[in-house]
PyMOL commands that place a pseudoatom at each C-alpha (Angstrom):
pseudoatom trace, name=CA, resn=MET, resi=1, chain=A, elem=C, hetatm=0, pos=[-0.072, 0.006, -0.007]
pseudoatom trace, name=CA, resn=PRO, resi=2, chain=A, elem=C, hetatm=0, pos=[1.448, 3.418, -0.931]
pseudoatom trace, name=CA, resn=LYS, resi=3, chain=A, elem=C, hetatm=0, pos=[0.211, 5.171, 2.220]
pseudoatom trace, name=CA, resn=LEU, resi=4, chain=A, elem=C, hetatm=0, pos=[3.105, 5.718, 4.579]
pseudoatom trace, name=CA, resn=ASP, resi=5, chain=A, elem=C, hetatm=0, pos=[2.773, 5.275, 8.360]
pseudoatom trace, name=CA, resn=LEU, resi=6, chain=A, elem=C, hetatm=0, pos=[4.851, 8.110, 9.679]
pseudoatom trace, name=CA, resn=ASP, resi=7, chain=A, elem=C, hetatm=0, pos=[5.170, 6.374, 13.124]
pseudoatom trace, name=CA, resn=THR, resi=8, chain=A, elem=C, hetatm=0, pos=[7.149, 3.596, 11.597]
pseudoatom trace, name=CA, resn=ILE, resi=9, chain=A, elem=C, hetatm=0, pos=[9.678, 5.871, 9.872]
pseudoatom trace, name=CA, resn=PRO, resi=10, chain=A, elem=C, hetatm=0, pos=[12.528, 6.849, 12.186]
pseudoatom trace, name=CA, resn=GLN, resi=11, chain=A, elem=C, hetatm=0, pos=[12.699, 10.498, 13.215]
pseudoatom trace, name=CA, resn=THR, resi=12, chain=A, elem=C, hetatm=0, pos=[16.068, 12.108, 13.953]
pseudoatom trace, name=CA, resn=ASN, resi=13, chain=A, elem=C, hetatm=0, pos=[17.553, 15.452, 14.603]
pseudoatom trace, name=CA, resn=ARG, resi=14, chain=A, elem=C, hetatm=0, pos=[21.058, 14.409, 13.365]
pseudoatom trace, name=CA, resn=THR, resi=15, chain=A, elem=C, hetatm=0, pos=[23.227, 17.061, 11.737]
pseudoatom trace, name=CA, resn=GLY, resi=16, chain=A, elem=C, hetatm=0, pos=[26.783, 17.104, 10.448]
pseudoatom trace, name=CA, resn=TYR, resi=17, chain=A, elem=C, hetatm=0, pos=[27.150, 20.768, 10.978]
pseudoatom trace, name=CA, resn=PRO, resi=18, chain=A, elem=C, hetatm=0, pos=[30.221, 21.627, 13.080]
pseudoatom trace, name=CA, resn=SER, resi=19, chain=A, elem=C, hetatm=0, pos=[29.907, 23.521, 16.247]
pseudoatom trace, name=CA, resn=PRO, resi=20, chain=A, elem=C, hetatm=0, pos=[28.509, 26.184, 16.749]
pseudoatom trace, name=CA, resn=PHE, resi=21, chain=A, elem=C, hetatm=0, pos=[26.533, 26.012, 13.503]
pseudoatom trace, name=CA, resn=ASP, resi=22, chain=A, elem=C, hetatm=0, pos=[24.714, 22.886, 14.842]
pseudoatom trace, name=CA, resn=GLU, resi=23, chain=A, elem=C, hetatm=0, pos=[23.032, 24.675, 17.689]
pseudoatom trace, name=CA, resn=PRO, resi=24, chain=A, elem=C, hetatm=0, pos=[20.073, 26.326, 15.835]
pseudoatom trace, name=CA, resn=VAL, resi=25, chain=A, elem=C, hetatm=0, pos=[18.997, 23.051, 14.299]
pseudoatom trace, name=CA, resn=GLN, resi=26, chain=A, elem=C, hetatm=0, pos=[18.864, 20.983, 17.515]
pseudoatom trace, name=CA, resn=GLY, resi=27, chain=A, elem=C, hetatm=0, pos=[15.055, 21.389, 17.572]
pseudoatom trace, name=CA, resn=ARG, resi=28, chain=A, elem=C, hetatm=0, pos=[14.688, 20.144, 13.942]
pseudoatom trace, name=CA, resn=TRP, resi=29, chain=A, elem=C, hetatm=0, pos=[13.327, 16.625, 13.739]
pseudoatom trace, name=CA, resn=TYR, resi=30, chain=A, elem=C, hetatm=0, pos=[12.932, 14.986, 10.369]
pseudoatom trace, name=CA, resn=ARG, resi=31, chain=A, elem=C, hetatm=0, pos=[12.060, 11.717, 8.605]
pseudoatom trace, name=CA, resn=ARG, resi=32, chain=A, elem=C, hetatm=0, pos=[13.566, 10.707, 5.247]
pseudoatom trace, name=CA, resn=LEU, resi=33, chain=A, elem=C, hetatm=0, pos=[10.479, 9.506, 3.394]
pseudoatom trace, name=CA, resn=ALA, resi=34, chain=A, elem=C, hetatm=0, pos=[12.038, 8.650, 0.028]
pseudoatom trace, name=CA, resn=PRO, resi=35, chain=A, elem=C, hetatm=0, pos=[14.205, 5.597, 1.230]
pseudoatom trace, name=CA, resn=ALA, resi=36, chain=A, elem=C, hetatm=0, pos=[11.183, 4.356, 3.442]
pseudoatom trace, name=CA, resn=SER, resi=37, chain=A, elem=C, hetatm=0, pos=[8.985, 4.375, 0.354]
pseudoatom trace, name=CA, resn=GLY, resi=38, chain=A, elem=C, hetatm=0, pos=[11.317, 3.089, -2.339]
pseudoatom trace, name=CA, resn=LEU, resi=39, chain=A, elem=C, hetatm=0, pos=[11.591, 6.390, -4.187]
pseudoatom trace, name=CA, resn=THR, resi=40, chain=A, elem=C, hetatm=0, pos=[14.942, 6.886, -5.796]
pseudoatom trace, name=CA, resn=ALA, resi=41, chain=A, elem=C, hetatm=0, pos=[14.665, 9.870, -8.202]
pseudoatom trace, name=CA, resn=PHE, resi=42, chain=A, elem=C, hetatm=0, pos=[14.191, 12.643, -5.568]
pseudoatom trace, name=CA, resn=GLY, resi=43, chain=A, elem=C, hetatm=0, pos=[14.434, 13.081, -1.856]
pseudoatom trace, name=CA, resn=VAL, resi=44, chain=A, elem=C, hetatm=0, pos=[11.539, 13.995, 0.413]
pseudoatom trace, name=CA, resn=SER, resi=45, chain=A, elem=C, hetatm=0, pos=[11.532, 14.735, 4.145]
pseudoatom trace, name=CA, resn=HIS, resi=46, chain=A, elem=C, hetatm=0, pos=[8.852, 15.316, 6.720]
pseudoatom trace, name=CA, resn=VAL, resi=47, chain=A, elem=C, hetatm=0, pos=[10.176, 17.949, 9.109]
pseudoatom trace, name=CA, resn=VAL, resi=48, chain=A, elem=C, hetatm=0, pos=[9.069, 19.247, 12.506]
pseudoatom trace, name=CA, resn=LEU, resi=49, chain=A, elem=C, hetatm=0, pos=[10.586, 22.405, 13.787]
pseudoatom trace, name=CA, resn=ARG, resi=50, chain=A, elem=C, hetatm=0, pos=[10.206, 23.003, 17.482]
pseudoatom trace, name=CA, resn=PRO, resi=51, chain=A, elem=C, hetatm=0, pos=[9.812, 26.594, 18.808]
pseudoatom trace, name=CA, resn=GLY, resi=52, chain=A, elem=C, hetatm=0, pos=[13.082, 28.526, 18.206]
pseudoatom trace, name=CA, resn=ALA, resi=53, chain=A, elem=C, hetatm=0, pos=[14.528, 25.932, 15.870]
pseudoatom trace, name=CA, resn=TRP, resi=54, chain=A, elem=C, hetatm=0, pos=[15.954, 26.573, 12.349]
pseudoatom trace, name=CA, resn=SER, resi=55, chain=A, elem=C, hetatm=0, pos=[15.546, 24.165, 9.455]
pseudoatom trace, name=CA, resn=ALA, resi=56, chain=A, elem=C, hetatm=0, pos=[19.205, 24.709, 8.493]
pseudoatom trace, name=CA, resn=GLN, resi=57, chain=A, elem=C, hetatm=0, pos=[21.813, 27.355, 8.310]
pseudoatom trace, name=CA, resn=ARG, resi=58, chain=A, elem=C, hetatm=0, pos=[20.848, 29.755, 5.494]
pseudoatom trace, name=CA, resn=HIS, resi=59, chain=A, elem=C, hetatm=0, pos=[22.052, 28.040, 2.301]
pseudoatom trace, name=CA, resn=TRP, resi=60, chain=A, elem=C, hetatm=0, pos=[21.618, 27.459, -1.408]
pseudoatom trace, name=CA, resn=HIS, resi=61, chain=A, elem=C, hetatm=0, pos=[22.301, 24.517, -3.653]
pseudoatom trace, name=CA, resn=GLU, resi=62, chain=A, elem=C, hetatm=0, pos=[24.296, 24.531, -6.939]
pseudoatom trace, name=CA, resn=GLY, resi=63, chain=A, elem=C, hetatm=0, pos=[22.701, 21.480, -8.390]
pseudoatom trace, name=CA, resn=GLU, resi=64, chain=A, elem=C, hetatm=0, pos=[19.555, 20.679, -6.411]
pseudoatom trace, name=CA, resn=ASP, resi=65, chain=A, elem=C, hetatm=0, pos=[15.960, 22.065, -6.729]
pseudoatom trace, name=CA, resn=GLU, resi=66, chain=A, elem=C, hetatm=0, pos=[13.964, 22.219, -3.506]
pseudoatom trace, name=CA, resn=PHE, resi=67, chain=A, elem=C, hetatm=0, pos=[10.215, 22.579, -2.999]
pseudoatom trace, name=CA, resn=LEU, resi=68, chain=A, elem=C, hetatm=0, pos=[8.579, 23.021, 0.375]
pseudoatom trace, name=CA, resn=VAL, resi=69, chain=A, elem=C, hetatm=0, pos=[4.872, 22.805, 1.566]
pseudoatom trace, name=CA, resn=MET, resi=70, chain=A, elem=C, hetatm=0, pos=[3.955, 23.983, 5.028]
pseudoatom trace, name=CA, resn=ILE, resi=71, chain=A, elem=C, hetatm=0, pos=[1.577, 21.456, 6.618]
pseudoatom trace, name=CA, resn=SER, resi=72, chain=A, elem=C, hetatm=0, pos=[0.865, 23.051, 9.971]
pseudoatom trace, name=CA, resn=GLY, resi=73, chain=A, elem=C, hetatm=0, pos=[2.036, 25.814, 12.257]
pseudoatom trace, name=CA, resn=GLU, resi=74, chain=A, elem=C, hetatm=0, pos=[3.932, 28.825, 11.111]
pseudoatom trace, name=CA, resn=ALA, resi=75, chain=A, elem=C, hetatm=0, pos=[7.578, 29.513, 10.133]
pseudoatom trace, name=CA, resn=VAL, resi=76, chain=A, elem=C, hetatm=0, pos=[9.473, 32.477, 8.804]
pseudoatom trace, name=CA, resn=LEU, resi=77, chain=A, elem=C, hetatm=0, pos=[11.306, 31.899, 5.533]
pseudoatom trace, name=CA, resn=VAL, resi=78, chain=A, elem=C, hetatm=0, pos=[14.472, 34.017, 5.701]
pseudoatom trace, name=CA, resn=ASP, resi=79, chain=A, elem=C, hetatm=0, pos=[16.164, 34.787, 2.377]
pseudoatom trace, name=CA, resn=ASP, resi=80, chain=A, elem=C, hetatm=0, pos=[18.179, 37.616, 0.717]
pseudoatom trace, name=CA, resn=ASP, resi=81, chain=A, elem=C, hetatm=0, pos=[14.786, 39.515, 0.259]
pseudoatom trace, name=CA, resn=GLY, resi=82, chain=A, elem=C, hetatm=0, pos=[13.957, 39.468, 3.945]
pseudoatom trace, name=CA, resn=ASP, resi=83, chain=A, elem=C, hetatm=0, pos=[11.451, 37.531, 6.122]
pseudoatom trace, name=CA, resn=HIS, resi=84, chain=A, elem=C, hetatm=0, pos=[8.405, 35.810, 4.772]
pseudoatom trace, name=CA, resn=VAL, resi=85, chain=A, elem=C, hetatm=0, pos=[5.736, 34.185, 7.036]
pseudoatom trace, name=CA, resn=LEU, resi=86, chain=A, elem=C, hetatm=0, pos=[4.561, 30.752, 5.897]
pseudoatom trace, name=CA, resn=GLY, resi=87, chain=A, elem=C, hetatm=0, pos=[1.435, 29.059, 7.185]
pseudoatom trace, name=CA, resn=PRO, resi=88, chain=A, elem=C, hetatm=0, pos=[-0.483, 25.919, 6.422]
pseudoatom trace, name=CA, resn=GLY, resi=89, chain=A, elem=C, hetatm=0, pos=[-0.745, 25.334, 2.668]
pseudoatom trace, name=CA, resn=ASP, resi=90, chain=A, elem=C, hetatm=0, pos=[1.877, 27.832, 1.733]
pseudoatom trace, name=CA, resn=CYS, resi=91, chain=A, elem=C, hetatm=0, pos=[4.565, 26.707, -0.662]
pseudoatom trace, name=CA, resn=ALA, resi=92, chain=A, elem=C, hetatm=0, pos=[8.167, 27.913, -1.477]
pseudoatom trace, name=CA, resn=ALA, resi=93, chain=A, elem=C, hetatm=0, pos=[10.422, 26.954, -4.312]
pseudoatom trace, name=CA, resn=PHE, resi=94, chain=A, elem=C, hetatm=0, pos=[14.294, 27.151, -4.457]
pseudoatom trace, name=CA, resn=PRO, resi=95, chain=A, elem=C, hetatm=0, pos=[15.668, 26.622, -7.958]
pseudoatom trace, name=CA, resn=MET, resi=96, chain=A, elem=C, hetatm=0, pos=[19.171, 24.995, -8.300]
pseudoatom trace, name=CA, resn=GLY, resi=97, chain=A, elem=C, hetatm=0, pos=[21.918, 27.550, -8.808]
pseudoatom trace, name=CA, resn=ASP, resi=98, chain=A, elem=C, hetatm=0, pos=[19.883, 30.442, -7.386]
pseudoatom trace, name=CA, resn=ARG, resi=99, chain=A, elem=C, hetatm=0, pos=[22.271, 32.066, -4.922]
pseudoatom trace, name=CA, resn=ASN, resi=100, chain=A, elem=C, hetatm=0, pos=[19.456, 33.407, -2.718]
pseudoatom trace, name=CA, resn=GLY, resi=101, chain=A, elem=C, hetatm=0, pos=[20.293, 31.704, 0.570]
pseudoatom trace, name=CA, resn=HIS, resi=102, chain=A, elem=C, hetatm=0, pos=[17.274, 30.411, 2.417]
pseudoatom trace, name=CA, resn=HIS, resi=103, chain=A, elem=C, hetatm=0, pos=[16.053, 28.633, 5.547]
pseudoatom trace, name=CA, resn=LEU, resi=104, chain=A, elem=C, hetatm=0, pos=[13.070, 28.491, 7.909]
pseudoatom trace, name=CA, resn=GLN, resi=105, chain=A, elem=C, hetatm=0, pos=[12.970, 29.631, 11.512]
pseudoatom trace, name=CA, resn=ASN, resi=106, chain=A, elem=C, hetatm=0, pos=[10.218, 28.757, 13.920]
pseudoatom trace, name=CA, resn=ARG, resi=107, chain=A, elem=C, hetatm=0, pos=[9.655, 31.941, 15.850]
pseudoatom trace, name=CA, resn=SER, resi=108, chain=A, elem=C, hetatm=0, pos=[6.330, 30.819, 17.259]
pseudoatom trace, name=CA, resn=ASP, resi=109, chain=A, elem=C, hetatm=0, pos=[5.527, 28.999, 20.529]
pseudoatom trace, name=CA, resn=LYS, resi=110, chain=A, elem=C, hetatm=0, pos=[4.197, 25.851, 18.695]
pseudoatom trace, name=CA, resn=ASP, resi=111, chain=A, elem=C, hetatm=0, pos=[5.759, 23.209, 16.463]
pseudoatom trace, name=CA, resn=CYS, resi=112, chain=A, elem=C, hetatm=0, pos=[5.492, 23.730, 12.720]
pseudoatom trace, name=CA, resn=VAL, resi=113, chain=A, elem=C, hetatm=0, pos=[5.466, 20.903, 10.206]
pseudoatom trace, name=CA, resn=PHE, resi=114, chain=A, elem=C, hetatm=0, pos=[6.473, 20.891, 6.615]
pseudoatom trace, name=CA, resn=VAL, resi=115, chain=A, elem=C, hetatm=0, pos=[7.418, 18.556, 3.727]
pseudoatom trace, name=CA, resn=VAL, resi=116, chain=A, elem=C, hetatm=0, pos=[10.375, 19.347, 1.540]
pseudoatom trace, name=CA, resn=VAL, resi=117, chain=A, elem=C, hetatm=0, pos=[11.241, 17.670, -1.784]
pseudoatom trace, name=CA, resn=GLY, resi=118, chain=A, elem=C, hetatm=0, pos=[14.613, 17.909, -3.525]
pseudoatom trace, name=CA, resn=ALA, resi=119, chain=A, elem=C, hetatm=0, pos=[15.961, 16.635, -6.748]
pseudoatom trace, name=CA, resn=GLY, resi=120, chain=A, elem=C, hetatm=0, pos=[19.158, 17.055, -8.744]
pseudoatom trace, name=CA, resn=ASP, resi=121, chain=A, elem=C, hetatm=0, pos=[22.830, 16.417, -8.471]
pseudoatom trace, name=CA, resn=ASN, resi=122, chain=A, elem=C, hetatm=0, pos=[24.772, 17.104, -5.245]
pseudoatom trace, name=CA, resn=LEU, resi=123, chain=A, elem=C, hetatm=0, pos=[27.232, 19.724, -6.721]
pseudoatom trace, name=CA, resn=GLY, resi=124, chain=A, elem=C, hetatm=0, pos=[27.581, 21.487, -3.356]
pseudoatom trace, name=CA, resn=GLY, resi=125, chain=A, elem=C, hetatm=0, pos=[26.500, 24.940, -2.227]
pseudoatom trace, name=CA, resn=ASP, resi=126, chain=A, elem=C, hetatm=0, pos=[27.125, 27.717, 0.140]
pseudoatom trace, name=CA, resn=TYR, resi=127, chain=A, elem=C, hetatm=0, pos=[26.045, 29.134, 3.479]
pseudoatom trace, name=CA, resn=PRO, resi=128, chain=A, elem=C, hetatm=0, pos=[26.262, 32.921, 2.784]
pseudoatom trace, name=CA, resn=ASP, resi=129, chain=A, elem=C, hetatm=0, pos=[26.072, 34.065, 6.412]
pseudoatom trace, name=CA, resn=ILE, resi=130, chain=A, elem=C, hetatm=0, pos=[28.863, 31.926, 7.835]
pseudoatom trace, name=CA, resn=ASP, resi=131, chain=A, elem=C, hetatm=0, pos=[32.371, 30.699, 6.897]
pseudoatom trace, name=CA, resn=MET, resi=132, chain=A, elem=C, hetatm=0, pos=[31.108, 27.399, 5.415]
pseudoatom trace, name=CA, resn=ARG, resi=133, chain=A, elem=C, hetatm=0, pos=[30.461, 25.717, 2.121]
pseudoatom trace, name=CA, resn=PHE, resi=134, chain=A, elem=C, hetatm=0, pos=[29.347, 22.125, 1.377]
pseudoatom trace, name=CA, resn=THR, resi=135, chain=A, elem=C, hetatm=0, pos=[30.971, 20.064, -1.380]
pseudoatom trace, name=CA, resn=ALA, resi=136, chain=A, elem=C, hetatm=0, pos=[29.783, 17.400, -3.868]
pseudoatom trace, name=CA, resn=ASP, resi=137, chain=A, elem=C, hetatm=0, pos=[31.561, 14.775, -1.726]
pseudoatom trace, name=CA, resn=ASP, resi=138, chain=A, elem=C, hetatm=0, pos=[29.596, 15.704, 1.379]
pseudoatom trace, name=CA, resn=ARG, resi=139, chain=A, elem=C, hetatm=0, pos=[32.337, 17.698, 3.192]
pseudoatom trace, name=CA, resn=TYR, resi=140, chain=A, elem=C, hetatm=0, pos=[32.061, 20.946, 4.972]
pseudoatom trace, name=CA, resn=VAL, resi=141, chain=A, elem=C, hetatm=0, pos=[34.765, 23.388, 4.076]
pseudoatom trace, name=CA, resn=HIS, resi=142, chain=A, elem=C, hetatm=0, pos=[35.713, 26.926, 5.161]
pseudoatom trace, name=CA, resn=ASN, resi=143, chain=A, elem=C, hetatm=0, pos=[35.493, 29.571, 2.477]
pseudoatom trace, name=CA, resn=ASP, resi=144, chain=A, elem=C, hetatm=0, pos=[39.245, 29.184, 1.976]
pseudoatom trace, name=CA, resn=GLY, resi=145, chain=A, elem=C, hetatm=0, pos=[38.739, 25.507, 1.080]
pseudoatom trace, name=CA, resn=SER, resi=146, chain=A, elem=C, hetatm=0, pos=[40.070, 23.933, 4.280]
pseudoatom trace, name=CA, resn=ASP, resi=147, chain=A, elem=C, hetatm=0, pos=[38.032, 21.198, 5.842]
pseudoatom trace, name=CA, resn=TYR, resi=148, chain=A, elem=C, hetatm=0, pos=[35.874, 21.194, 8.895]
pseudoatom trace, name=CA, resn=ASP, resi=149, chain=A, elem=C, hetatm=0, pos=[36.332, 18.102, 11.049]
pseudoatom trace, name=CA, resn=THR, resi=150, chain=A, elem=C, hetatm=0, pos=[32.894, 16.776, 10.230]
pseudoatom trace, name=CA, resn=GLN, resi=151, chain=A, elem=C, hetatm=0, pos=[30.897, 15.244, 7.370]
pseudoatom trace, name=CA, resn=ARG, resi=152, chain=A, elem=C, hetatm=0, pos=[27.515, 16.318, 6.000]
pseudoatom trace, name=CA, resn=ALA, resi=153, chain=A, elem=C, hetatm=0, pos=[24.498, 14.367, 7.147]
pseudoatom trace, name=CA, resn=ARG, resi=154, chain=A, elem=C, hetatm=0, pos=[22.364, 13.279, 4.214]
for i in range(1, 154): cmd.bond("trace and resi %d" % i, "trace and resi %d" % (i + 1))
show_as sticks, trace
zoom trace
């Protein structure tokens, strides 16, 4: 049956971000739905952001499209153009190669839930607010190219 039982899919708040960049995402809990359902052409995650949590450091992808649908609660999409409130049913799209860094922040006092879909090639990308980039081989590097002592969680 194609219907997924979310309760049977492990939820984690794992991150590969080096300290201190890992702190804002400690309240981000996600389930990787594509592997659990046999999908192989794109990734899809069910994400819960606890109050005060961020979805990620503000970032953009060189070779991956992302599409997000807010399911419940409220989050603030932060990008180069400012802050944008997203509520249930709102959608956001992040085309590959668009250098407009983005992430969600839960500034409310309740959990918010969204689904994010991504497809493309892992060509790396950038975190414009901090001294960090991610590479096609899942490493985090400083802007000068030297490695962080951690590996990207995928």
